[in-house]
N, C-alpha and C positions, 0 to 999 in steps of 0.2 A: 504494500500500500504506500501511497505517496504522502498521505496526511492522516494522522490519527489524533483526535481531540475529543475529550469528554466521552470516551467510549464509542465514538463513531469514526469509521474509516471513510475517507473522502475519495479522492482520485486514485485510480489504479497506478501502481508504480511502473516505471519504465525499466527496461533491461539494464540501463546504466546505473540506476539506483541500486539494484541488486548487486551489480558488479562492484560498486564502491563499498557497500556494506560488507560484502564478502572479503574484499581486500583488507578492510579494517579489522575484521574478525581474525583473519590469518596473521596480520601484524600483531594483534593483541595476544594471540596464541604463542607466537614466537617470543614475544617480550616476557610473558608471564609463565610460560610452560604449563599453562592450565588447560587441560584437554577439553573443558566445557566449551571453549571458544571454537575449537576444531569441530566438535560435535555439532554445534549450532551452524557452523559454516557448511557442514555436510548436509544437514537438513535443508538449509536455505538453497543449496545447489540443486537438490532434488526438486524443490518447489520451482526454482528458476527454470529448470529443464522442462517441467510439466507445463508451465505457463508460456514459455517463449520459444521452445525448440520445435521446429518442423522436422520431425524425425525422418521423413522420407528422403530428404536431401541433406539432412543435418544442417539446417539453416535456422538462424535465430531471428525472430521478429523483435523490434524495438519496444513494442507495446503489447499488452494483452488483448485478447479478442473482445471487441465491443460491438454489440448489435446496432448501436446508434451511429457508427461510423461506416461510410461507404468504402473506404480504402484503409487497409491495414499496412503499416510500414514496419 
């Protein structure tokens, strides 16, 4: 998700948002040697693959599927 406030999620996150969070989690894991950051990054990677990966050609979309949009990039 791109925004979370008062228990409500707003706009859907973009692929870049997941990538930046994953990079931060991996950096934190390396700095602290705390495996919970690595575990979270693995879970997040699975979510990222499910949301953005077009498995047929191993292609990644930048955004999640949205029925209100006519074109998905």
